[in-house]
N, CA and C atoms as an extended XYZ file, in Angstrom:
480
Properties=species:S:1:pos:R:3:atomname:S:1:resname:S:1:resid:I:1 pbc="F F F"
N       -25.010       14.675       -9.203 N   UNK     1
C       -25.053       14.146       -8.044 CA  UNK     1
C       -24.225       12.903       -8.348 C   UNK     1
N       -24.627       12.207       -8.842 N   UNK     2
C       -23.807       10.638       -9.463 CA  UNK     2
C       -22.248       10.947       -9.254 C   UNK     2
N       -21.917       11.953       -9.601 N   UNK     3
C       -20.411       12.303       -9.435 CA  UNK     3
C       -19.964       12.394       -7.679 C   UNK     3
N       -20.897       13.288       -7.006 N   UNK     4
C       -20.641       13.308       -5.834 CA  UNK     4
C       -20.560       11.901       -4.987 C   UNK     4
N       -21.721       11.062       -5.442 N   UNK     5
C       -21.630        9.801       -4.810 CA  UNK     5
C       -20.482        9.055       -5.091 C   UNK     5
N       -19.842        9.113       -6.204 N   UNK     6
C       -18.811        8.290       -6.424 CA  UNK     6
C       -17.485        8.969       -5.677 C   UNK     6
N       -17.463       10.264       -5.432 N   UNK     7
C       -16.287       10.767       -4.556 CA  UNK     7
C       -16.472       10.101       -3.052 C   UNK     7
N       -17.718       10.313       -2.719 N   UNK     8
C       -17.860        9.776       -1.017 CA  UNK     8
C       -17.762        8.571       -1.031 C   UNK     8
N       -18.067        7.747       -1.928 N   UNK     9
C       -18.013        6.284       -1.819 CA  UNK     9
C       -16.362        5.597       -1.986 C   UNK     9
N       -15.659        6.614       -2.664 N   UNK    10
C       -14.099        6.043       -2.722 CA  UNK    10
C       -13.239        5.888       -1.490 C   UNK    10
N       -12.713        5.234       -1.195 N   UNK    11
C       -11.631        4.952       -0.046 CA  UNK    11
C       -10.980        6.109       -0.257 C   UNK    11
N       -10.593        6.149        0.989 N   UNK    12
C        -9.297        7.431        1.243 CA  UNK    12
C        -8.044        6.678        1.036 C   UNK    12
N        -7.079        6.978        0.330 N   UNK    13
C        -5.807        6.524        0.220 CA  UNK    13
C        -4.974        6.963        1.444 C   UNK    13
N        -4.399        5.627        2.163 N   UNK    14
C        -3.680        6.452        3.176 CA  UNK    14
C        -2.404        7.178        2.790 C   UNK    14
N        -2.247        8.261        3.641 N   UNK    15
C        -1.078        9.023        3.397 CA  UNK    15
C         0.177        8.315        3.654 C   UNK    15
N         0.984        8.631        2.897 N   UNK    16
C         2.598        8.153        3.337 CA  UNK    16
C         2.901        8.911        4.149 C   UNK    16
N         3.476        8.558        5.252 N   UNK    17
C         4.116        9.096        6.372 CA  UNK    17
C         5.512        9.635        5.917 C   UNK    17
N         5.831       10.723        6.471 N   UNK    18
C         7.226       11.259        6.235 CA  UNK    18
C         8.343       10.621        7.030 C   UNK    18
N         9.414       11.229        7.282 N   UNK    19
C        10.444       10.776        8.109 CA  UNK    19
C        10.239       10.865        9.354 C   UNK    19
N        10.714        9.885       10.202 N   UNK    20
C        10.504       10.382       11.686 CA  UNK    20
C        11.753        9.970       12.576 C   UNK    20
N        11.952       10.436       13.758 N   UNK    21
C        13.277       10.163       14.394 CA  UNK    21
C        12.731        9.714       15.786 C   UNK    21
N        13.591        8.373       16.166 N   UNK    22
C        13.386        7.970       17.260 CA  UNK    22
C        14.543        8.233       18.278 C   UNK    22
N        14.267        8.621       19.396 N   UNK    23
C        15.414        9.158       20.133 CA  UNK    23
C        15.861        7.921       21.063 C   UNK    23
N        16.866        7.615       21.200 N   UNK    24
C        17.475        6.832       21.881 CA  UNK    24
C        18.741        6.995       22.728 C   UNK    24
N        18.649        7.105       23.975 N   UNK    25
C        19.508        7.825       24.795 CA  UNK    25
C        19.954        9.222       24.297 C   UNK    25
N        21.200        9.698       23.925 N   UNK    26
C        21.477       10.946       23.327 CA  UNK    26
C        21.670       10.996       21.900 C   UNK    26
N        21.403        9.835       21.228 N   UNK    27
C        21.390        9.668       19.795 CA  UNK    27
C        20.408        9.316       19.187 C   UNK    27
N        19.985        9.669       18.119 N   UNK    28
C        18.482        9.350       17.550 CA  UNK    28
C        18.881        8.541       16.171 C   UNK    28
N        17.756        7.665       16.286 N   UNK    29
C        17.481        6.639       15.057 CA  UNK    29
C        16.494        7.242       14.000 C   UNK    29
N        16.998        7.750       12.675 N   UNK    30
C        16.372        8.398       11.838 CA  UNK    30
C        15.499        7.204       11.120 C   UNK    30
N        14.276        7.198       10.750 N   UNK    31
C        13.699        6.330       10.017 CA  UNK    31
C        12.808        6.771        8.553 C   UNK    31
N        12.889        6.112        7.605 N   UNK    32
C        12.304        6.466        6.412 CA  UNK    32
C        11.479        5.502        5.788 C   UNK    32
N         9.978        5.780        5.615 N   UNK    33
C         9.190        4.722        5.065 CA  UNK    33
C         9.493        4.330        3.326 C   UNK    33
N         9.512        3.292        3.167 N   UNK    34
C         9.703        2.803        1.821 CA  UNK    34
C         8.202        1.711        1.353 C   UNK    34
N         7.871        1.856        0.337 N   UNK    35
C         6.840        0.932       -0.102 CA  UNK    35
C         7.451        0.395       -1.196 C   UNK    35
N         7.364       -1.157       -1.157 N   UNK    36
C         7.570       -1.911       -2.258 CA  UNK    36
C         6.905       -1.782       -3.381 C   UNK    36
N         7.569       -1.866       -4.634 N   UNK    37
C         7.047       -1.424       -6.065 CA  UNK    37
C         7.052       -2.816       -6.807 C   UNK    37
N         6.505       -3.065       -7.528 N   UNK    38
C         6.564       -4.399       -8.347 CA  UNK    38
C         7.961       -4.363       -9.228 C   UNK    38
N         8.512       -3.283       -9.408 N   UNK    39
C         9.462       -3.082      -10.055 CA  UNK    39
C        10.636       -3.483       -9.252 C   UNK    39
N        10.686       -3.460       -7.881 N   UNK    40
C        11.659       -3.639       -6.979 CA  UNK    40
C        11.692       -5.189       -6.842 C   UNK    40
N        10.876       -6.156       -7.330 N   UNK    41
C        10.767       -7.540       -7.001 CA  UNK    41
C        11.271       -8.417       -8.084 C   UNK    41
N        11.642       -9.546       -7.879 N   UNK    42
C        12.101      -10.621       -8.799 CA  UNK    42
C        11.347      -11.413       -9.341 C   UNK    42
N        11.490      -12.412       -9.927 N   UNK    43
C        10.634      -13.482      -10.779 CA  UNK    43
C         9.931      -14.172       -9.336 C   UNK    43
N        10.763      -14.176       -8.442 N   UNK    44
C         9.867      -14.976       -7.097 CA  UNK    44
C         8.957      -14.124       -6.329 C   UNK    44
N         8.955      -12.991       -6.932 N   UNK    45
C         7.844      -12.000       -6.136 CA  UNK    45
C         8.478      -11.247       -4.899 C   UNK    45
N         9.844      -11.378       -4.389 N   UNK    46
C        10.315      -10.961       -3.706 CA  UNK    46
C        11.361       -9.512       -3.888 C   UNK    46
N        11.585       -8.693       -3.088 N   UNK    47
C        12.499       -7.737       -3.395 CA  UNK    47
C        13.878       -8.195       -3.770 C   UNK    47
N        14.256       -7.890       -4.966 N   UNK    48
C        15.586       -8.390       -5.539 CA  UNK    48
C        16.751       -7.591       -4.746 C   UNK    48
N        17.641       -8.587       -4.338 N   UNK    49
C        18.550       -8.285       -3.202 CA  UNK    49
C        19.305       -6.924       -3.653 C   UNK    49
N        19.624       -6.505       -4.555 N   UNK    50
C        20.560       -5.189       -4.950 CA  UNK    50
C        19.566       -3.969       -4.541 C   UNK    50
N        18.244       -4.280       -4.605 N   UNK    51
C        17.403       -3.217       -4.237 CA  UNK    51
C        17.499       -2.660       -2.913 C   UNK    51
N        17.855       -3.378       -2.080 N   UNK    52
C        18.054       -3.052       -0.574 CA  UNK    52
C        18.870       -2.089       -0.684 C   UNK    52
N        19.939       -2.263       -1.581 N   UNK    53
C        21.136       -1.250       -1.531 CA  UNK    53
C        20.536        0.274       -1.783 C   UNK    53
N        19.383        0.347       -2.732 N   UNK    54
C        18.730        1.694       -3.199 CA  UNK    54
C        17.846        2.019       -1.987 C   UNK    54
N        17.325        1.357       -1.118 N   UNK    55
C        16.694        1.728       -0.213 CA  UNK    55
C        17.351        2.361        1.078 C   UNK    55
N        18.497        1.617        1.075 N   UNK    56
C        19.444        2.166        2.291 CA  UNK    56
C        20.233        3.391        1.910 C   UNK    56
N        20.471        3.753        0.440 N   UNK    57
C        20.995        4.937        0.196 CA  UNK    57
C        19.930        5.955        0.111 C   UNK    57
N        18.924        6.090       -0.239 N   UNK    58
C        17.687        6.957       -0.011 CA  UNK    58
C        17.543        7.242        1.415 C   UNK    58
N        17.386        6.096        2.320 N   UNK    59
C        17.259        6.821        3.779 CA  UNK    59
C        18.732        7.639        4.278 C   UNK    59
N        19.912        7.354        3.686 N   UNK    60
C        20.922        7.917        4.236 CA  UNK    60
C        20.988        9.372        3.741 C   UNK    60
N        20.185        9.470        2.261 N   UNK    61
C        20.188       10.757        1.954 CA  UNK    61
C        18.879       11.700        2.636 C   UNK    61
N        18.288       11.239        2.802 N   UNK    62
C        17.046       11.701        3.822 CA  UNK    62
C        17.208       11.816        5.062 C   UNK    62
N        18.144       11.234        5.709 N   UNK    63
C        18.747       11.371        7.195 CA  UNK    63
C        19.435       12.753        6.923 C   UNK    63
N        20.461       12.826        5.906 N   UNK    64
C        21.214       14.174        5.700 CA  UNK    64
C        20.364       15.214        5.433 C   UNK    64
N        19.349       15.100        4.757 N   UNK    65
C        18.492       16.263        4.538 CA  UNK    65
C        17.653       16.507        5.729 C   UNK    65
N        17.062       15.734        6.651 N   UNK    66
C        16.477       16.151        7.832 CA  UNK    66
C        17.490       16.879        8.882 C   UNK    66
N        18.754       16.555        8.715 N   UNK    67
C        19.614       17.253        9.526 CA  UNK    67
C        20.268       18.766        8.858 C   UNK    67
N        19.552       19.050        7.732 N   UNK    68
C        19.643       20.218        7.350 CA  UNK    68
C        20.942       20.275        6.162 C   UNK    68
N        21.376       19.265        5.677 N   UNK    69
C        22.442       19.025        4.849 CA  UNK    69
C        22.003       18.595        3.656 C   UNK    69
N        22.103       19.372        2.495 N   UNK    70
C        22.014       18.928        1.022 CA  UNK    70
C        23.332       18.693        0.604 C   UNK    70
N        23.203       17.395       -0.179 N   UNK    71
C        24.675       16.861       -0.704 CA  UNK    71
C        24.860       17.902       -1.915 C   UNK    71
N        24.197       18.467       -2.725 N   UNK    72
C        24.409       19.356       -3.573 CA  UNK    72
C        25.012       20.567       -3.127 C   UNK    72
N        24.655       20.870       -2.057 N   UNK    73
C        25.345       22.133       -1.098 CA  UNK    73
C        26.622       21.714       -0.812 C   UNK    73
N        26.788       20.619       -0.266 N   UNK    74
C        28.255       20.223        0.266 CA  UNK    74
C        29.118       20.312       -1.112 C   UNK    74
N        28.715       19.414       -2.167 N   UNK    75
C        29.455       19.589       -3.281 CA  UNK    75
C        29.926       20.858       -3.607 C   UNK    75
N        28.876       21.964       -3.839 N   UNK    76
C        29.329       23.410       -4.462 CA  UNK    76
C        30.129       24.169       -3.546 C   UNK    76
N        29.372       23.985       -2.087 N   UNK    77
C        30.238       25.066       -1.312 CA  UNK    77
C        31.484       24.595       -0.620 C   UNK    77
N        31.628       22.958       -0.382 N   UNK    78
C        32.627       22.739        0.532 CA  UNK    78
C        33.556       21.717       -0.442 C   UNK    78
N        33.169       21.328       -1.863 N   UNK    79
C        33.839       20.663       -2.545 CA  UNK    79
C        33.955       19.104       -2.298 C   UNK    79
N        33.181       18.722       -1.381 N   UNK    80
C        33.205       17.313       -0.872 CA  UNK    80
C        31.836       16.555       -1.327 C   UNK    80
N        31.824       15.125       -1.385 N   UNK    81
C        30.922       14.493       -1.355 CA  UNK    81
C        31.085       13.279       -0.737 C   UNK    81
N        29.950       12.183       -0.426 N   UNK    82
C        30.200       11.004        0.406 CA  UNK    82
C        30.042       10.226       -0.656 C   UNK    82
N        31.136        8.896       -0.440 N   UNK    83
C        31.328        7.656       -1.081 CA  UNK    83
C        30.783        6.592       -0.261 C   UNK    83
N        30.520        5.546       -0.587 N   UNK    84
C        30.393        4.264        0.207 CA  UNK    84
C        31.696        3.746        0.229 C   UNK    84
N        32.235        3.592        1.274 N   UNK    85
C        33.770        3.086        1.468 CA  UNK    85
C        33.706        1.378        1.777 C   UNK    85
N        32.668        0.953        2.340 N   UNK    86
C        32.313       -0.366        2.827 CA  UNK    86
C        31.020       -0.750        2.975 C   UNK    86
N        30.543       -1.765        2.746 N   UNK    87
C        28.882       -2.142        3.332 CA  UNK    87
C        28.873       -3.628        3.318 C   UNK    87
N        28.275       -3.964        4.959 N   UNK    88
C        28.068       -5.434        4.976 CA  UNK    88
C        26.690       -5.465        5.021 C   UNK    88
N        26.138       -6.405        4.429 N   UNK    89
C        24.656       -6.342        4.284 CA  UNK    89
C        23.957       -7.962        4.596 C   UNK    89
N        23.422       -7.962        5.678 N   UNK    90
C        22.759       -9.294        6.054 CA  UNK    90
C        21.375       -9.269        5.675 C   UNK    90
N        20.739      -10.304        5.076 N   UNK    91
C        19.210      -10.563        4.511 CA  UNK    91
C        18.935      -11.626        5.675 C   UNK    91
N        17.984      -11.164        6.279 N   UNK    92
C        17.290      -11.785        7.208 CA  UNK    92
C        15.944      -12.515        6.800 C   UNK    92
N        15.266      -11.823        6.255 N   UNK    93
C        13.746      -12.209        5.549 CA  UNK    93
C        13.501      -11.528        4.320 C   UNK    93
N        12.738      -12.031        3.594 N   UNK    94
C        12.598      -11.267        2.425 CA  UNK    94
C        10.963      -10.180        2.555 C   UNK    94
N        11.373       -9.490        1.538 N   UNK    95
C        10.127       -8.231        1.575 CA  UNK    95
C         9.559       -8.781        0.256 C   UNK    95
N         8.116       -8.157        0.155 N   UNK    96
C         7.305       -8.767       -1.198 CA  UNK    96
C         6.885       -7.381       -1.685 C   UNK    96
N         6.086       -7.433       -2.909 N   UNK    97
C         5.584       -6.417       -3.408 CA  UNK    97
C         4.449       -5.887       -2.677 C   UNK    97
N         4.319       -4.457       -2.479 N   UNK    98
C         3.282       -3.757       -1.729 CA  UNK    98
C         3.626       -3.581       -0.224 C   UNK    98
N         4.579       -4.298        0.193 N   UNK    99
C         5.028       -4.292        1.708 CA  UNK    99
C         5.561       -2.879        1.945 C   UNK    99
N         5.083       -2.361        3.172 N   UNK   100
C         5.353       -1.008        3.716 CA  UNK   100
C         6.656       -1.457        4.546 C   UNK   100
N         7.866       -0.855        4.472 N   UNK   101
C         9.004       -0.844        5.112 CA  UNK   101
C         9.354        0.225        5.707 C   UNK   101
N        10.339        0.009        6.723 N   UNK   102
C        10.874        1.401        7.255 CA  UNK   102
C        12.413        0.964        7.329 C   UNK   102
N        13.226        2.080        6.761 N   UNK   103
C        14.510        2.193        6.688 CA  UNK   103
C        15.320        2.967        7.658 C   UNK   103
N        16.117        2.218        8.427 N   UNK   104
C        16.576        3.180        9.715 CA  UNK   104
C        17.979        3.550        9.434 C   UNK   104
N        18.466        4.617       10.117 N   UNK   105
C        19.880        5.146        9.948 CA  UNK   105
C        20.161        5.389       11.378 C   UNK   105
N        21.198        4.847       11.635 N   UNK   106
C        21.727        4.983       13.241 CA  UNK   106
C        23.308        5.422       13.092 C   UNK   106
N        23.592        6.433       13.722 N   UNK   107
C        24.859        6.790       13.530 CA  UNK   107
C        25.724        6.003       14.420 C   UNK   107
N        26.734        5.257       14.247 N   UNK   108
C        27.720        4.719       15.235 CA  UNK   108
C        28.955        5.376       15.525 C   UNK   108
N        29.528        5.889       14.365 N   UNK   109
C        30.724        6.595       14.757 CA  UNK   109
C        31.262        7.703       13.745 C   UNK   109
N        31.786        8.995       14.393 N   UNK   110
C        32.177        9.920       13.142 CA  UNK   110
C        33.467       10.213       13.395 C   UNK   110
N        34.471       10.155       12.352 N   UNK   111
C        35.910        9.974       12.339 CA  UNK   111
C        36.178       11.322       11.829 C   UNK   111
N        37.510       11.560       11.351 N   UNK   112
C        37.740       12.958       10.599 CA  UNK   112
C        37.230       12.916        9.352 C   UNK   112
N        37.350       11.462        8.411 N   UNK   113
C        37.017       11.426        7.182 CA  UNK   113
C        35.939       10.615        6.840 C   UNK   113
N        35.535        9.962        7.962 N   UNK   114
C        34.521        8.718        7.374 CA  UNK   114
C        33.301        8.932        8.481 C   UNK   114
N        32.405        8.260        8.390 N   UNK   115
C        31.034        8.018        9.047 CA  UNK   115
C        30.655        6.504        9.108 C   UNK   115
N        30.559        5.910       10.250 N   UNK   116
C        30.194        4.560       10.432 CA  UNK   116
C        28.571        4.545       10.637 C   UNK   116
N        27.598        3.917        9.930 N   UNK   117
C        26.189        3.661       10.207 CA  UNK   117
C        25.884        2.370       10.330 C   UNK   117
N        24.697        1.995       11.150 N   UNK   118
C        23.970        1.038       11.422 CA  UNK   118
C        22.850        1.328       10.441 C   UNK   118
N        22.297        0.529        9.764 N   UNK   119
C        20.915        0.579        8.780 CA  UNK   119
C        20.446       -0.581        8.988 C   UNK   119
N        19.008       -0.690        8.993 N   UNK   120
C        18.009       -1.866        9.075 CA  UNK   120
C        16.930       -1.653        8.484 C   UNK   120
N        16.366       -2.532        7.965 N   UNK   121
C        15.020       -2.754        6.947 CA  UNK   121
C        14.086       -3.613        7.736 C   UNK   121
N        12.973       -2.893        8.069 N   UNK   122
C        11.989       -3.554        9.012 CA  UNK   122
C        10.656       -3.362        8.264 C   UNK   122
N         9.679       -4.438        8.647 N   UNK   123
C         8.416       -4.459        8.192 CA  UNK   123
C         7.633       -4.856        9.530 C   UNK   123
N         7.141       -3.706       10.022 N   UNK   124
C         6.533       -3.691       11.394 CA  UNK   124
C         7.748       -4.116       12.254 C   UNK   124
N         7.371       -5.019       13.009 N   UNK   125
C         8.151       -5.309       14.134 CA  UNK   125
C         9.645       -6.422       13.615 C   UNK   125
N         9.262       -6.831       12.378 N   UNK   126
C        10.060       -7.917       11.807 CA  UNK   126
C        11.216       -7.170       11.141 C   UNK   126
N        12.506       -7.669       11.475 N   UNK   127
C        13.800       -6.889       10.605 CA  UNK   127
C        13.989       -8.062        9.485 C   UNK   127
N        14.159       -6.998        8.399 N   UNK   128
C        14.471       -8.077        7.113 CA  UNK   128
C        15.898       -7.823        6.846 C   UNK   128
N        16.468       -6.885        6.902 N   UNK   129
C        17.824       -6.596        6.481 CA  UNK   129
C        18.502       -5.590        7.409 C   UNK   129
N        19.992       -6.159        7.777 N   UNK   130
C        20.821       -5.152        8.635 CA  UNK   130
C        22.105       -4.763        7.912 C   UNK   130
N        22.577       -3.712        7.838 N   UNK   131
C        23.798       -3.241        7.107 CA  UNK   131
C        24.629       -2.455        8.092 C   UNK   131
N        25.828       -2.581        7.918 N   UNK   132
C        26.774       -1.651        8.467 CA  UNK   132
C        27.536       -0.922        7.405 C   UNK   132
N        27.587        0.436        7.404 N   UNK   133
C        27.989        0.944        6.191 CA  UNK   133
C        29.237        2.259        6.670 C   UNK   133
N        30.010        2.071        5.957 N   UNK   134
C        31.291        3.304        6.306 CA  UNK   134
C        30.978        4.081        4.857 C   UNK   134
N        30.866        5.342        5.182 N   UNK   135
C        30.793        6.504        4.251 CA  UNK   135
C        32.148        7.490        4.369 C   UNK   135
N        32.791        7.644        3.119 N   UNK   136
C        33.871        8.556        3.232 CA  UNK   136
C        33.840        9.890        2.576 C   UNK   136
N        34.319       10.946        3.336 N   UNK   137
C        33.974       12.264        2.652 CA  UNK   137
C        35.416       12.404        1.570 C   UNK   137
N        35.191       12.706        0.438 N   UNK   138
C        35.887       13.064       -0.575 CA  UNK   138
C        36.109       14.106       -1.285 C   UNK   138
N        37.097       14.654       -1.819 N   UNK   139
C        37.174       15.730       -2.534 CA  UNK   139
C        36.552       15.610       -3.990 C   UNK   139
N        35.716       16.612       -4.469 N   UNK   140
C        35.030       16.212       -5.764 CA  UNK   140
C        35.815       16.200       -6.976 C   UNK   140
N        37.131       16.687       -7.009 N   UNK   141
C        38.078       16.750       -7.961 CA  UNK   141
C        38.892       15.661       -8.167 C   UNK   141
N        39.564       15.688       -6.848 N   UNK   142
C        40.362       14.435       -6.942 CA  UNK   142
C        39.886       12.983       -6.426 C   UNK   142
N        38.917       13.002       -5.760 N   UNK   143
C        38.341       11.944       -5.154 CA  UNK   143
C        39.135       11.270       -3.659 C   UNK   143
N        40.153       12.069       -3.300 N   UNK   144
C        40.832       11.671       -2.195 CA  UNK   144
C        40.198       11.982       -1.027 C   UNK   144
N        40.286       11.296        0.131 N   UNK   145
C        39.789       11.671        1.267 CA  UNK   145
C        40.218       12.979        1.837 C   UNK   145
N        39.198       13.596        2.395 N   UNK   146
C        39.423       14.956        2.958 CA  UNK   146
C        38.563       14.992        4.497 C   UNK   146
N        38.936       15.711        5.133 N   UNK   147
C        38.034       16.030        6.503 CA  UNK   147
C        36.602       16.384        6.115 C   UNK   147
N        35.880       15.926        7.197 N   UNK   148
C        34.188       16.425        6.919 CA  UNK   148
C        34.298       17.751        7.180 C   UNK   148
N        33.676       18.453        6.577 N   UNK   149
C        33.377       19.865        6.933 CA  UNK   149
C        32.773       20.152        8.376 C   UNK   149
N        33.416       20.928        9.082 N   UNK   150
C        33.122       21.393       10.548 CA  UNK   150
C        31.669       21.603       10.497 C   UNK   150
N        30.906       22.325        9.701 N   UNK   151
C        29.439       22.768        9.882 CA  UNK   151
C        28.547       21.329        9.737 C   UNK   151
N        29.052       20.373        9.149 N   UNK   152
C        28.291       19.085        8.933 CA  UNK   152
C        28.498       18.108       10.301 C   UNK   152
N        29.822       18.131       10.776 N   UNK   153
C        30.322       17.304       11.911 CA  UNK   153
C        29.484       18.083       13.249 C   UNK   153
N        29.092       19.322       13.086 N   UNK   154
C        28.409       19.808       14.222 CA  UNK   154
C        26.983       19.492       14.245 C   UNK   154
N        26.283       19.299       13.059 N   UNK   155
C        25.018       19.017       12.740 CA  UNK   155
C        24.738       17.348       13.063 C   UNK   155
N        25.755       16.607       12.572 N   UNK   156
C        25.475       15.211       12.816 CA  UNK   156
C        25.909       14.725       14.214 C   UNK   156
N        26.721       15.351       14.984 N   UNK   157
C        27.340       14.865       16.324 CA  UNK   157
C        28.434       14.097       16.166 C   UNK   157
N        28.988       13.722       17.428 N   UNK   158
C        29.976       12.938       17.413 CA  UNK   158
C        29.679       11.687       18.196 C   UNK   158
N        29.992       10.515       17.581 N   UNK   159
C        29.583        9.356       18.493 CA  UNK   159
C        30.886        8.639       18.151 C   UNK   159
N        31.776        8.160       19.025 N   UNK   160
C        32.688        7.343       19.100 CA  UNK   160
C        32.840        5.841       19.785 C   UNK   160
């Protein structure tokens, strides 16, 4: 009986929500939830600046996965991978331990060999960081730029 009382008195842990997509005009904004862990913070108790790059990377990976694209399959079947060619990251406000963040991915442009994305990190309605990212498609053996495989461009869509 005491065990049942303990179970019923425990607070239910909130479930972590999965990815979601916000439709805006004819293109979508992909969103991925991120919880800030103690290991993500610095001595000042805020997210260490380099960890935002990890949050952005995870959101891009999950964006592709939500489109039905596994990067391991791209490498095995098409002999291509994506690499970050450039990134511009503006830090607007700090995030702290235990914050619930949302990282978004928005397609800005798809070229023959690269994709340009806009990514944001938010806490509620507050924008914490904004990044402009260019990823390039390269051959797995040579690391030279190659065309993005047609099946992938069909899934991503074209925005120029």
